[in-house]
PyMOL Python script that loads the backbone (N, CA, C, O; Angstrom):
from pymol import cmd

cmd.read_pdbstr("""\
ATOM      1  N   LEU A   1     170.605  50.863-154.745  1.00  0.00           N
ATOM      2  CA  LEU A   1     170.355  52.493-154.273  1.00  0.00           C
ATOM      3  C   LEU A   1     169.848  52.762-152.875  1.00  0.00           C
ATOM      4  O   LEU A   1     169.597  53.841-152.340  1.00  0.00           O
ATOM      5  N   ILE A   2     169.762  51.607-152.436  1.00  0.00           N
ATOM      6  CA  ILE A   2     169.927  52.098-150.707  1.00  0.00           C
ATOM      7  C   ILE A   2     170.954  52.725-150.331  1.00  0.00           C
ATOM      8  O   ILE A   2     170.990  53.690-149.567  1.00  0.00           O
ATOM      9  N   ASN A   3     172.322  51.890-151.158  1.00  0.00           N
ATOM     10  CA  ASN A   3     174.027  53.146-150.309  1.00  0.00           C
ATOM     11  C   ASN A   3     174.073  53.985-150.456  1.00  0.00           C
ATOM     12  O   ASN A   3     174.821  54.612-149.705  1.00  0.00           O
ATOM     13  N   ARG A   4     173.427  54.653-151.398  1.00  0.00           N
ATOM     14  CA  ARG A   4     173.577  56.422-151.746  1.00  0.00           C
ATOM     15  C   ARG A   4     172.678  57.085-150.706  1.00  0.00           C
ATOM     16  O   ARG A   4     173.043  58.209-150.360  1.00  0.00           O
ATOM     17  N   ASN A   5     171.131  56.404-149.921  1.00  0.00           N
ATOM     18  CA  ASN A   5     170.388  57.051-149.444  1.00  0.00           C
ATOM     19  C   ASN A   5     171.764  56.631-147.309  1.00  0.00           C
ATOM     20  O   ASN A   5     171.756  57.414-146.359  1.00  0.00           O
ATOM     21  N   LEU A   6     172.368  55.662-147.341  1.00  0.00           N
ATOM     22  CA  LEU A   6     172.730  55.236-146.505  1.00  0.00           C
ATOM     23  C   LEU A   6     174.026  55.505-145.846  1.00  0.00           C
ATOM     24  O   LEU A   6     174.378  55.024-144.769  1.00  0.00           O
ATOM     25  N   ARG A   7     174.988  56.655-146.899  1.00  0.00           N
ATOM     26  CA  ARG A   7     176.243  57.199-147.083  1.00  0.00           C
ATOM     27  C   ARG A   7     175.717  58.374-145.826  1.00  0.00           C
ATOM     28  O   ARG A   7     176.602  58.315-144.972  1.00  0.00           O
ATOM     29  N   ARG A   8     174.844  59.214-145.458  1.00  0.00           N
ATOM     30  CA  ARG A   8     174.959  60.164-144.623  1.00  0.00           C
ATOM     31  C   ARG A   8     175.249  59.445-143.418  1.00  0.00           C
ATOM     32  O   ARG A   8     176.281  59.596-142.763  1.00  0.00           O
ATOM     33  N   LEU A   9     174.091  58.473-143.077  1.00  0.00           N
ATOM     34  CA  LEU A   9     173.502  57.792-141.741  1.00  0.00           C
ATOM     35  C   LEU A   9     174.717  56.443-140.921  1.00  0.00           C
ATOM     36  O   LEU A   9     174.858  56.130-139.738  1.00  0.00           O
ATOM     37  N   ILE A  10     175.396  55.934-142.180  1.00  0.00           N
ATOM     38  CA  ILE A  10     176.104  54.977-141.632  1.00  0.00           C
ATOM     39  C   ILE A  10     177.874  54.887-142.878  1.00  0.00           C
ATOM     40  O   ILE A  10     178.157  54.148-143.821  1.00  0.00           O
ATOM     41  N   PRO A  11     178.572  55.939-142.252  1.00  0.00           N
ATOM     42  CA  PRO A  11     179.960  56.092-142.904  1.00  0.00           C
ATOM     43  C   PRO A  11     180.870  55.240-143.137  1.00  0.00           C
ATOM     44  O   PRO A  11     181.975  55.360-143.666  1.00  0.00           O
ATOM     45  N   SER A  12     180.251  54.239-142.643  1.00  0.00           N
ATOM     46  CA  SER A  12     181.670  53.330-142.554  1.00  0.00           C
ATOM     47  C   SER A  12     181.381  52.185-143.756  1.00  0.00           C
ATOM     48  O   SER A  12     180.359  51.540-143.519  1.00  0.00           O
ATOM     49  N   LEU A  13     181.921  51.886-144.721  1.00  0.00           N
ATOM     50  CA  LEU A  13     181.312  51.124-145.960  1.00  0.00           C
ATOM     51  C   LEU A  13     181.380  49.825-145.003  1.00  0.00           C
ATOM     52  O   LEU A  13     180.329  49.292-144.645  1.00  0.00           O
ATOM     53  N   ALA A  14     182.239  49.483-144.725  1.00  0.00           N
ATOM     54  CA  ALA A  14     181.742  47.662-144.024  1.00  0.00           C
ATOM     55  C   ALA A  14     180.348  47.603-143.192  1.00  0.00           C
ATOM     56  O   ALA A  14     179.664  46.596-143.376  1.00  0.00           O
ATOM     57  N   ILE A  15     180.036  48.242-142.611  1.00  0.00           N
ATOM     58  CA  ILE A  15     178.773  48.433-141.965  1.00  0.00           C
ATOM     59  C   ILE A  15     177.692  48.381-142.246  1.00  0.00           C
ATOM     60  O   ILE A  15     176.743  47.817-141.700  1.00  0.00           O
ATOM     61  N   ARG A  16     177.830  49.495-143.904  1.00  0.00           N
ATOM     62  CA  ARG A  16     176.653  49.706-144.562  1.00  0.00           C
ATOM     63  C   ARG A  16     176.519  48.510-145.862  1.00  0.00           C
ATOM     64  O   ARG A  16     175.578  48.134-146.561  1.00  0.00           O
ATOM     65  N   ALA A  17     177.529  48.257-145.801  1.00  0.00           N
ATOM     66  CA  ALA A  17     177.247  46.842-147.051  1.00  0.00           C
ATOM     67  C   ALA A  17     176.789  45.691-146.120  1.00  0.00           C
ATOM     68  O   ALA A  17     176.169  44.682-146.454  1.00  0.00           O
ATOM     69  N   GLY A  18     177.197  46.029-144.942  1.00  0.00           N
ATOM     70  CA  GLY A  18     175.767  44.406-143.826  1.00  0.00           C
ATOM     71  C   GLY A  18     175.053  44.617-144.019  1.00  0.00           C
ATOM     72  O   GLY A  18     174.245  44.027-144.737  1.00  0.00           O
ATOM     73  N   VAL A  19     174.914  46.095-143.189  1.00  0.00           N
ATOM     74  CA  VAL A  19     172.616  46.492-143.279  1.00  0.00           C
ATOM     75  C   VAL A  19     172.263  46.170-144.608  1.00  0.00           C
ATOM     76  O   VAL A  19     171.305  45.414-144.768  1.00  0.00           O
ATOM     77  N   ILE A  20     172.818  46.575-145.512  1.00  0.00           N
ATOM     78  CA  ILE A  20     172.272  46.758-147.463  1.00  0.00           C
ATOM     79  C   ILE A  20     172.405  44.954-147.567  1.00  0.00           C
ATOM     80  O   ILE A  20     171.521  44.275-148.088  1.00  0.00           O
ATOM     81  N   GLY A  21     173.203  44.586-147.191  1.00  0.00           N
ATOM     82  CA  GLY A  21     173.154  42.618-147.441  1.00  0.00           C
ATOM     83  C   GLY A  21     172.430  42.198-146.669  1.00  0.00           C
ATOM     84  O   GLY A  21     172.415  40.987-146.891  1.00  0.00           O
ATOM     85  N   LEU A  22     171.744  42.422-145.815  1.00  0.00           N
ATOM     86  CA  LEU A  22     170.379  41.892-144.797  1.00  0.00           C
ATOM     87  C   LEU A  22     169.626  42.517-145.661  1.00  0.00           C
ATOM     88  O   LEU A  22     169.257  41.748-146.548  1.00  0.00           O
ATOM     89  N   PHE A  23     169.047  44.121-145.842  1.00  0.00           N
ATOM     90  CA  PHE A  23     168.323  44.044-146.476  1.00  0.00           C
ATOM     91  C   PHE A  23     168.047  43.335-148.050  1.00  0.00           C
ATOM     92  O   PHE A  23     166.943  43.280-148.591  1.00  0.00           O
ATOM     93  N   PHE A  24     168.944  42.975-148.450  1.00  0.00           N
ATOM     94  CA  PHE A  24     168.976  42.321-150.029  1.00  0.00           C
ATOM     95  C   PHE A  24     168.922  40.999-149.411  1.00  0.00           C
ATOM     96  O   PHE A  24     168.470  40.344-150.350  1.00  0.00           O
ATOM     97  N   GLY A  25     169.090  40.163-148.433  1.00  0.00           N
ATOM     98  CA  GLY A  25     169.314  38.827-148.262  1.00  0.00           C
ATOM     99  C   GLY A  25     167.428  39.033-148.219  1.00  0.00           C
ATOM    100  O   GLY A  25     166.615  38.433-148.923  1.00  0.00           O
ATOM    101  N   ALA A  26     167.215  39.843-147.389  1.00  0.00           N
ATOM    102  CA  ALA A  26     165.362  39.635-146.722  1.00  0.00           C
ATOM    103  C   ALA A  26     164.002  39.837-147.634  1.00  0.00           C
ATOM    104  O   ALA A  26     162.845  39.434-147.522  1.00  0.00           O
ATOM    105  N   ALA A  27     164.910  40.901-148.873  1.00  0.00           N
ATOM    106  CA  ALA A  27     163.725  40.558-150.322  1.00  0.00           C
ATOM    107  C   ALA A  27     164.108  39.852-151.316  1.00  0.00           C
ATOM    108  O   ALA A  27     164.190  40.140-152.510  1.00  0.00           O
ATOM    109  N   HIS A  28     164.449  38.457-150.490  1.00  0.00           N
ATOM    110  CA  HIS A  28     164.229  36.764-151.194  1.00  0.00           C
ATOM    111  C   HIS A  28     163.967  35.898-150.059  1.00  0.00           C
ATOM    112  O   HIS A  28     164.466  34.796-149.829  1.00  0.00           O
ATOM    113  N   THR A  29     163.580  36.193-149.751  1.00  0.00           N
ATOM    114  CA  THR A  29     162.611  35.238-148.109  1.00  0.00           C
ATOM    115  C   THR A  29     162.232  34.022-148.214  1.00  0.00           C
ATOM    116  O   THR A  29     162.318  33.270-147.244  1.00  0.00           O
ATOM    117  N   PRO A  30     161.605  33.487-149.755  1.00  0.00           N
ATOM    118  CA  PRO A  30     161.342  31.962-150.026  1.00  0.00           C
ATOM    119  C   PRO A  30     161.765  31.073-149.476  1.00  0.00           C
ATOM    120  O   PRO A  30     161.211  30.313-148.681  1.00  0.00           O
ATOM    121  N   THR A  31     162.945  31.093-149.910  1.00  0.00           N
ATOM    122  CA  THR A  31     163.942  30.068-149.481  1.00  0.00           C
ATOM    123  C   THR A  31     165.004  30.494-148.649  1.00  0.00           C
ATOM    124  O   THR A  31     165.638  31.464-149.066  1.00  0.00           O
ATOM    125  N   TRP A  32     165.365  29.969-147.515  1.00  0.00           N
ATOM    126  CA  TRP A  32     166.448  30.178-146.593  1.00  0.00           C
ATOM    127  C   TRP A  32     168.081  30.295-147.509  1.00  0.00           C
ATOM    128  O   TRP A  32     168.898  31.215-147.545  1.00  0.00           O
ATOM    129  N   ILE A  33     168.077  29.130-148.079  1.00  0.00           N
ATOM    130  CA  ILE A  33     169.175  29.090-148.402  1.00  0.00           C
ATOM    131  C   ILE A  33     169.254  30.386-149.892  1.00  0.00           C
ATOM    132  O   ILE A  33     170.303  30.817-150.368  1.00  0.00           O
ATOM    133  N   LEU A  34     168.505  30.584-150.134  1.00  0.00           N
ATOM    134  CA  LEU A  34     168.566  31.726-151.313  1.00  0.00           C
ATOM    135  C   LEU A  34     168.594  33.600-150.317  1.00  0.00           C
ATOM    136  O   LEU A  34     168.723  34.728-150.793  1.00  0.00           O
ATOM    137  N   VAL A  35     168.497  33.357-149.546  1.00  0.00           N
ATOM    138  CA  VAL A  35     168.709  34.725-148.298  1.00  0.00           C
ATOM    139  C   VAL A  35     169.919  34.844-148.320  1.00  0.00           C
ATOM    140  O   VAL A  35     170.575  35.810-148.710  1.00  0.00           O
ATOM    141  N   ALA A  36     170.495  33.230-147.632  1.00  0.00           N
ATOM    142  CA  ALA A  36     171.824  33.690-147.129  1.00  0.00           C
ATOM    143  C   ALA A  36     172.683  33.760-148.787  1.00  0.00           C
ATOM    144  O   ALA A  36     173.695  34.461-148.786  1.00  0.00           O
ATOM    145  N   LEU A  37     172.460  33.352-149.590  1.00  0.00           N
ATOM    146  CA  LEU A  37     173.085  33.535-150.881  1.00  0.00           C
ATOM    147  C   LEU A  37     173.145  34.816-150.970  1.00  0.00           C
ATOM    148  O   LEU A  37     174.195  35.458-151.005  1.00  0.00           O
ATOM    149  N   THR A  38     171.626  35.438-151.029  1.00  0.00           N
ATOM    150  CA  THR A  38     171.594  36.857-151.163  1.00  0.00           C
ATOM    151  C   THR A  38     172.209  37.316-150.592  1.00  0.00           C
ATOM    152  O   THR A  38     173.040  37.836-151.336  1.00  0.00           O
ATOM    153  N   CYS A  39     172.489  37.591-149.319  1.00  0.00           N
ATOM    154  CA  CYS A  39     172.772  38.490-148.086  1.00  0.00           C
ATOM    155  C   CYS A  39     174.363  38.952-148.932  1.00  0.00           C
ATOM    156  O   CYS A  39     174.815  40.062-149.216  1.00  0.00           O
ATOM    157  N   CYS A  40     174.939  37.475-149.166  1.00  0.00           N
ATOM    158  CA  CYS A  40     176.633  37.572-149.702  1.00  0.00           C
ATOM    159  C   CYS A  40     176.674  38.281-150.599  1.00  0.00           C
ATOM    160  O   CYS A  40     177.438  39.246-150.628  1.00  0.00           O
ATOM    161  N   ALA A  41     175.784  37.945-151.639  1.00  0.00           N
ATOM    162  CA  ALA A  41     175.631  38.969-152.779  1.00  0.00           C
ATOM    163  C   ALA A  41     175.956  40.234-152.572  1.00  0.00           C
ATOM    164  O   ALA A  41     177.029  40.814-152.735  1.00  0.00           O
ATOM    165  N   GLY A  42     174.144  40.891-151.914  1.00  0.00           N
ATOM    166  CA  GLY A  42     173.886  42.200-151.572  1.00  0.00           C
ATOM    167  C   GLY A  42     175.529  43.353-150.453  1.00  0.00           C
ATOM    168  O   GLY A  42     175.757  44.547-150.260  1.00  0.00           O
ATOM    169  N   VAL A  43     176.071  42.292-150.137  1.00  0.00           N
ATOM    170  CA  VAL A  43     177.147  42.689-149.321  1.00  0.00           C
ATOM    171  C   VAL A  43     178.599  42.584-150.447  1.00  0.00           C
ATOM    172  O   VAL A  43     179.720  42.972-150.119  1.00  0.00           O
ATOM    173  N   ILE A  44     178.361  42.165-151.374  1.00  0.00           N
ATOM    174  CA  ILE A  44     179.664  42.559-152.536  1.00  0.00           C
ATOM    175  C   ILE A  44     179.400  43.662-153.820  1.00  0.00           C
ATOM    176  O   ILE A  44     180.111  44.440-154.456  1.00  0.00           O
ATOM    177  N   PHE A  45     178.053  43.293-153.822  1.00  0.00           N
ATOM    178  CA  PHE A  45     177.502  44.123-154.866  1.00  0.00           C
ATOM    179  C   PHE A  45     177.485  45.235-153.833  1.00  0.00           C
ATOM    180  O   PHE A  45     178.166  46.006-154.510  1.00  0.00           O
ATOM    181  N   THR A  46     177.336  45.657-153.154  1.00  0.00           N
ATOM    182  CA  THR A  46     177.505  46.955-152.120  1.00  0.00           C
ATOM    183  C   THR A  46     179.083  47.445-152.630  1.00  0.00           C
ATOM    184  O   THR A  46     179.245  48.502-153.240  1.00  0.00           O
ATOM    185  N   TRP A  47     179.950  46.734-152.368  1.00  0.00           N
ATOM    186  CA  TRP A  47     181.872  46.718-152.205  1.00  0.00           C
ATOM    187  C   TRP A  47     181.899  47.272-153.650  1.00  0.00           C
ATOM    188  O   TRP A  47     182.741  48.140-153.882  1.00  0.00           O
ATOM    189  N   VAL A  48     181.056  46.865-154.673  1.00  0.00           N
ATOM    190  CA  VAL A  48     181.243  46.897-155.879  1.00  0.00           C
ATOM    191  C   VAL A  48     180.937  48.127-156.464  1.00  0.00           C
ATOM    192  O   VAL A  48     181.822  48.707-157.094  1.00  0.00           O
ATOM    193  N   TYR A  49     179.802  48.628-156.354  1.00  0.00           N
ATOM    194  CA  TYR A  49     178.928  49.275-156.099  1.00  0.00           C
ATOM    195  C   TYR A  49     179.838  50.856-156.254  1.00  0.00           C
ATOM    196  O   TYR A  49     180.114  51.745-157.060  1.00  0.00           O
ATOM    197  N   GLU A  50     180.061  50.363-154.665  1.00  0.00           N
ATOM    198  CA  GLU A  50     180.996  51.950-154.112  1.00  0.00           C
ATOM    199  C   GLU A  50     182.061  52.349-155.002  1.00  0.00           C
ATOM    200  O   GLU A  50     182.496  53.491-155.150  1.00  0.00           O
ATOM    201  N   TYR A  51     182.522  51.052-155.708  1.00  0.00           N
ATOM    202  CA  TYR A  51     183.491  52.177-156.085  1.00  0.00           C
ATOM    203  C   TYR A  51     183.223  51.770-157.665  1.00  0.00           C
ATOM    204  O   TYR A  51     184.233  52.127-158.272  1.00  0.00           O
ATOM    205  N   TYR A  52     182.360  51.222-158.506  1.00  0.00           N
ATOM    206  CA  TYR A  52     182.232  51.283-159.659  1.00  0.00           C
ATOM    207  C   TYR A  52     180.217  51.499-160.011  1.00  0.00           C
ATOM    208  O   TYR A  52     179.500  50.604-160.458  1.00  0.00           O
ATOM    209  N   PRO A  53     180.018  52.116-159.848  1.00  0.00           N
ATOM    210  CA  PRO A  53     178.609  52.814-159.730  1.00  0.00           C
ATOM    211  C   PRO A  53     178.092  52.610-160.820  1.00  0.00           C
ATOM    212  O   PRO A  53     177.882  53.649-161.445  1.00  0.00           O
ATOM    213  N   ASN A  54     177.681  51.337-161.508  1.00  0.00           N
ATOM    214  CA  ASN A  54     177.418  50.651-162.941  1.00  0.00           C
ATOM    215  C   ASN A  54     176.366  49.733-162.280  1.00  0.00           C
ATOM    216  O   ASN A  54     176.600  48.577-161.927  1.00  0.00           O
ATOM    217  N   LEU A  55     174.842  50.550-162.111  1.00  0.00           N
ATOM    218  CA  LEU A  55     173.403  49.712-161.936  1.00  0.00           C
ATOM    219  C   LEU A  55     173.354  48.593-163.127  1.00  0.00           C
ATOM    220  O   LEU A  55     172.579  47.731-162.713  1.00  0.00           O
ATOM    221  N   LEU A  56     173.815  48.233-164.373  1.00  0.00           N
ATOM    222  CA  LEU A  56     173.620  47.754-165.448  1.00  0.00           C
ATOM    223  C   LEU A  56     174.327  46.855-165.099  1.00  0.00           C
ATOM    224  O   LEU A  56     173.816  45.746-165.253  1.00  0.00           O
ATOM    225  N   ALA A  57     175.570  46.874-164.575  1.00  0.00           N
ATOM    226  CA  ALA A  57     176.488  45.730-164.601  1.00  0.00           C
ATOM    227  C   ALA A  57     175.892  44.733-163.402  1.00  0.00           C
ATOM    228  O   ALA A  57     175.871  43.503-163.351  1.00  0.00           O
ATOM    229  N   ILE A  58     175.325  45.928-162.280  1.00  0.00           N
ATOM    230  CA  ILE A  58     174.825  44.846-161.032  1.00  0.00           C
ATOM    231  C   ILE A  58     173.747  44.273-161.499  1.00  0.00           C
ATOM    232  O   ILE A  58     173.499  43.171-161.010  1.00  0.00           O
ATOM    233  N   GLY A  59     172.880  44.757-162.454  1.00  0.00           N
ATOM    234  CA  GLY A  59     171.937  44.304-162.629  1.00  0.00           C
ATOM    235  C   GLY A  59     171.694  42.615-163.560  1.00  0.00           C
ATOM    236  O   GLY A  59     170.977  41.647-163.306  1.00  0.00           O
ATOM    237  N   VAL A  60     172.528  42.860-164.513  1.00  0.00           N
ATOM    238  CA  VAL A  60     173.418  41.822-165.410  1.00  0.00           C
ATOM    239  C   VAL A  60     173.486  40.503-164.314  1.00  0.00           C
ATOM    240  O   VAL A  60     172.835  39.484-164.083  1.00  0.00           O
ATOM    241  N   ALA A  61     174.593  41.137-163.841  1.00  0.00           N
ATOM    242  CA  ALA A  61     175.461  40.398-162.722  1.00  0.00           C
ATOM    243  C   ALA A  61     174.248  39.383-161.606  1.00  0.00           C
ATOM    244  O   ALA A  61     174.243  38.185-161.323  1.00  0.00           O
ATOM    245  N   HIS A  62     173.556  40.243-161.305  1.00  0.00           N
ATOM    246  CA  HIS A  62     171.726  39.728-160.152  1.00  0.00           C
ATOM    247  C   HIS A  62     171.185  38.364-160.987  1.00  0.00           C
ATOM    248  O   HIS A  62     170.878  37.211-160.685  1.00  0.00           O
ATOM    249  N   GLY A  63     171.261  39.322-162.437  1.00  0.00           N
ATOM    250  CA  GLY A  63     170.296  38.248-163.153  1.00  0.00           C
ATOM    251  C   GLY A  63     171.353  36.949-163.055  1.00  0.00           C
ATOM    252  O   GLY A  63     171.052  36.045-162.275  1.00  0.00           O
ATOM    253  N   PHE A  64     172.480  36.856-163.769  1.00  0.00           N
ATOM    254  CA  PHE A  64     173.024  36.232-163.760  1.00  0.00           C
ATOM    255  C   PHE A  64     173.534  34.631-162.824  1.00  0.00           C
ATOM    256  O   PHE A  64     173.612  33.421-163.039  1.00  0.00           O
ATOM    257  N   LEU A  65     173.787  35.650-161.684  1.00  0.00           N
ATOM    258  CA  LEU A  65     174.099  35.064-160.140  1.00  0.00           C
ATOM    259  C   LEU A  65     172.627  34.144-159.976  1.00  0.00           C
ATOM    260  O   LEU A  65     172.610  32.968-159.614  1.00  0.00           O
ATOM    261  N   GLY A  66     171.734  34.742-160.233  1.00  0.00           N
ATOM    262  CA  GLY A  66     170.525  34.494-159.676  1.00  0.00           C
ATOM    263  C   GLY A  66     169.606  32.811-160.439  1.00  0.00           C
ATOM    264  O   GLY A  66     168.915  31.863-160.065  1.00  0.00           O
ATOM    265  N   ALA A  67     170.146  33.295-161.494  1.00  0.00           N
ATOM    266  CA  ALA A  67     169.883  32.069-162.486  1.00  0.00           C
ATOM    267  C   ALA A  67     170.740  30.605-162.204  1.00  0.00           C
ATOM    268  O   ALA A  67     170.376  29.442-162.381  1.00  0.00           O
ATOM    269  N   MET A  68     171.866  31.092-161.755  1.00  0.00           N
ATOM    270  CA  MET A  68     172.713  30.233-161.690  1.00  0.00           C
ATOM    271  C   MET A  68     172.404  29.254-160.084  1.00  0.00           C
ATOM    272  O   MET A  68     172.298  28.034-159.965  1.00  0.00           O
ATOM    273  N   ALA A  69     172.335  30.197-159.149  1.00  0.00           N
ATOM    274  CA  ALA A  69     171.782  29.818-157.972  1.00  0.00           C
ATOM    275  C   ALA A  69     170.255  28.951-158.130  1.00  0.00           C
ATOM    276  O   ALA A  69     170.210  27.839-157.606  1.00  0.00           O
ATOM    277  N   TYR A  70     169.311  29.348-158.681  1.00  0.00           N
ATOM    278  CA  TYR A  70     168.106  28.850-158.846  1.00  0.00           C
ATOM    279  C   TYR A  70     168.629  27.036-159.064  1.00  0.00           C
ATOM    280  O   TYR A  70     168.541  26.111-158.257  1.00  0.00           O
ATOM    281  N   TYR A  71     169.252  27.057-160.687  1.00  0.00           N
ATOM    282  CA  TYR A  71     169.962  26.120-161.361  1.00  0.00           C
ATOM    283  C   TYR A  71     170.631  25.137-160.710  1.00  0.00           C
ATOM    284  O   TYR A  71     170.386  23.933-160.635  1.00  0.00           O
ATOM    285  N   LEU A  72     171.573  25.841-160.213  1.00  0.00           N
ATOM    286  CA  LEU A  72     172.625  24.437-159.220  1.00  0.00           C
ATOM    287  C   LEU A  72     172.293  24.177-157.905  1.00  0.00           C
ATOM    288  O   LEU A  72     172.219  22.998-157.556  1.00  0.00           O
ATOM    289  N   VAL A  73     172.022  25.294-156.904  1.00  0.00           N
ATOM    290  CA  VAL A  73     172.009  25.415-155.762  1.00  0.00           C
ATOM    291  C   VAL A  73     170.210  24.435-155.588  1.00  0.00           C
ATOM    292  O   VAL A  73     169.833  23.324-155.217  1.00  0.00           O
ATOM    293  N   LEU A  74     169.774  25.325-155.961  1.00  0.00           N
ATOM    294  CA  LEU A  74     168.053  24.597-155.986  1.00  0.00           C
ATOM    295  C   LEU A  74     167.295  23.560-156.562  1.00  0.00           C
ATOM    296  O   LEU A  74     166.262  23.022-156.163  1.00  0.00           O
ATOM    297  N   GLY A  75     168.301  23.277-158.042  1.00  0.00           N
ATOM    298  CA  GLY A  75     168.178  22.442-158.399  1.00  0.00           C
ATOM    299  C   GLY A  75     166.563  22.384-159.415  1.00  0.00           C
ATOM    300  O   GLY A  75     165.982  21.362-159.781  1.00  0.00           O
ATOM    301  N   ILE A  76     166.019  24.298-159.758  1.00  0.00           N
ATOM    302  CA  ILE A  76     165.376  24.328-160.691  1.00  0.00           C
ATOM    303  C   ILE A  76     165.683  25.238-161.304  1.00  0.00           C
ATOM    304  O   ILE A  76     166.381  26.213-161.029  1.00  0.00           O
ATOM    305  N   ASP A  77     164.897  24.793-162.610  1.00  0.00           N
ATOM    306  CA  ASP A  77     165.433  25.384-163.913  1.00  0.00           C
ATOM    307  C   ASP A  77     164.066  26.293-164.171  1.00  0.00           C
ATOM    308  O   ASP A  77     162.910  25.870-164.201  1.00  0.00           O
ATOM    309  N   PRO A  78     164.576  27.829-164.369  1.00  0.00           N
ATOM    310  CA  PRO A  78     163.700  28.744-164.711  1.00  0.00           C
ATOM    311  C   PRO A  78     162.840  28.973-165.773  1.00  0.00           C
ATOM    312  O   PRO A  78     161.762  29.542-165.946  1.00  0.00           O
ATOM    313  N   LEU A  79     163.751  28.276-166.516  1.00  0.00           N
ATOM    314  CA  LEU A  79     162.932  28.401-168.061  1.00  0.00           C
ATOM    315  C   LEU A  79     162.153  27.217-167.993  1.00  0.00           C
ATOM    316  O   LEU A  79     161.101  27.455-168.586  1.00  0.00           O
ATOM    317  N   VAL A  80     162.159  26.297-167.648  1.00  0.00           N
ATOM    318  CA  VAL A  80     161.440  25.041-167.242  1.00  0.00           C
ATOM    319  C   VAL A  80     160.310  25.248-166.696  1.00  0.00           C
ATOM    320  O   VAL A  80     159.280  24.720-167.116  1.00  0.00           O
ATOM    321  N   GLN A  81     160.349  26.040-165.691  1.00  0.00           N
ATOM    322  CA  GLN A  81     159.404  26.366-164.749  1.00  0.00           C
ATOM    323  C   GLN A  81     158.265  27.746-165.625  1.00  0.00           C
ATOM    324  O   GLN A  81     157.108  28.102-165.399  1.00  0.00           O
ATOM    325  N   TRP A  82     159.319  28.202-166.663  1.00  0.00           N
ATOM    326  CA  TRP A  82     158.099  29.415-167.035  1.00  0.00           C
ATOM    327  C   TRP A  82     157.349  29.333-168.123  1.00  0.00           C
ATOM    328  O   TRP A  82     156.418  30.020-168.545  1.00  0.00           O
ATOM    329  N   ASN A  83     157.858  28.452-168.489  1.00  0.00           N
ATOM    330  CA  ASN A  83     157.117  27.886-170.079  1.00  0.00           C
ATOM    331  C   ASN A  83     156.006  26.935-169.536  1.00  0.00           C
ATOM    332  O   ASN A  83     154.862  26.931-169.992  1.00  0.00           O
ATOM    333  N   ALA A  84     156.436  26.127-168.523  1.00  0.00           N
ATOM    334  CA  ALA A  84     155.256  25.376-167.619  1.00  0.00           C
ATOM    335  C   ALA A  84     153.789  26.421-167.600  1.00  0.00           C
ATOM    336  O   ALA A  84     152.958  26.213-168.484  1.00  0.00           O
ATOM    337  N   GLN A  85     153.604  27.185-166.889  1.00  0.00           N
ATOM    338  CA  GLN A  85     153.024  28.377-166.891  1.00  0.00           C
ATOM    339  C   GLN A  85     151.844  28.484-168.054  1.00  0.00           C
ATOM    340  O   GLN A  85     152.189  29.424-168.770  1.00  0.00           O
ATOM    341  N   PRO A  86     151.265  28.223-168.286  1.00  0.00           N
ATOM    342  CA  PRO A  86     150.295  29.425-169.432  1.00  0.00           C
ATOM    343  C   PRO A  86     150.152  30.723-168.973  1.00  0.00           C
ATOM    344  O   PRO A  86     149.842  31.225-167.892  1.00  0.00           O
ATOM    345  N   ILE A  87     150.531  31.243-170.340  1.00  0.00           N
ATOM    346  CA  ILE A  87     149.770  32.533-170.356  1.00  0.00           C
ATOM    347  C   ILE A  87     148.560  32.859-170.588  1.00  0.00           C
ATOM    348  O   ILE A  87     147.987  32.252-171.493  1.00  0.00           O
ATOM    349  N   THR A  88     147.885  33.828-169.895  1.00  0.00           N
ATOM    350  CA  THR A  88     146.658  34.581-169.473  1.00  0.00           C
ATOM    351  C   THR A  88     146.527  35.763-169.872  1.00  0.00           C
ATOM    352  O   THR A  88     147.511  36.474-169.667  1.00  0.00           O
ATOM    353  N   PHE A  89     145.541  36.300-170.441  1.00  0.00           N
ATOM    354  CA  PHE A  89     145.593  38.017-170.564  1.00  0.00           C
ATOM    355  C   PHE A  89     144.444  37.895-169.873  1.00  0.00           C
ATOM    356  O   PHE A  89     143.809  38.898-169.549  1.00  0.00           O
TER     357      PHE A  89
END
""", "prot")
cmd.dss("prot")
cmd.show_as("cartoon", "prot")
cmd.util.cbc("prot")
cmd.orient("prot")
């Protein structure tokens, strides 16, 4: 979403993708390995979105890669963590 707003300010796709990757990485700051992975993913997502502007596909890829990063890289099973928390209203 930031990509469209930065097109006028940063015409170069490579620089714009790097800036957006840094923003995307900063949004995932609890774990530094997660920041590095999401920074790289943000650059790739920006390049893909520039040529194929489909936010649904990017969202699905974000969810899938996020689940895999938690499970394979961080060693955390998101479903076990989610089921362990009681739901209170």
